[in-house]
C-alpha positions, 0 to 999 in steps of 0.5 A: 927755966921750966921751958928750957928744962922740958926742951932739954929733956926732949932733946935727950930723948930725941937723941936717944931715939936717933941713936937707935935708928939705922946707921944712915938716915936722910935728914927727913927721916931723922927729923921724923924721929925728932918730931915724934918727940916734939914739934918745937924747932928748938928741939930739932936744932938742939938735938942735931947740934948736941948729937954732932957735938957729942960725936953721935951723929955726923951731917953730910950732904942731906944725910945723917950718919949715926956714928955711936950708940949711947949706952942706955937700956930701952924697952918696947911696949906694945898694947892695943889702942886707937891712935895715929902713929907719931912718925907717919901719922897712919891710923893704928890699933896696935901701938908700940912705945919706946920706953927709955929711963921711964920716958915713953915715946909713941905711939908708933905703928909696927913698920915705924917702930922697926925703923926707929929701933933698928 
């Protein structure tokens, strides 16, 4: 029960991050965003399935199209740190975090946060 709830929370966060991204992504780019929330395969498959069911994304020929953006507010918080970017793995000293409804996702480097929050 607890595991399913945690997975569902991660799916919702991953879906919101996906909806912030560019209008068109490769499957690999979409998976990078999803994996920044969780590396669990259940989270990835449920995120893509739920996104399609809700009409937020469409999968076509190894591409993910963002069809709609869910209405929610988010903030990007920047602070000094010493960490690896959750998307690309690069070592960073200035960390960016996406905060959605009190849930923080990150850290991301400056290039990856721009990619995620276009």
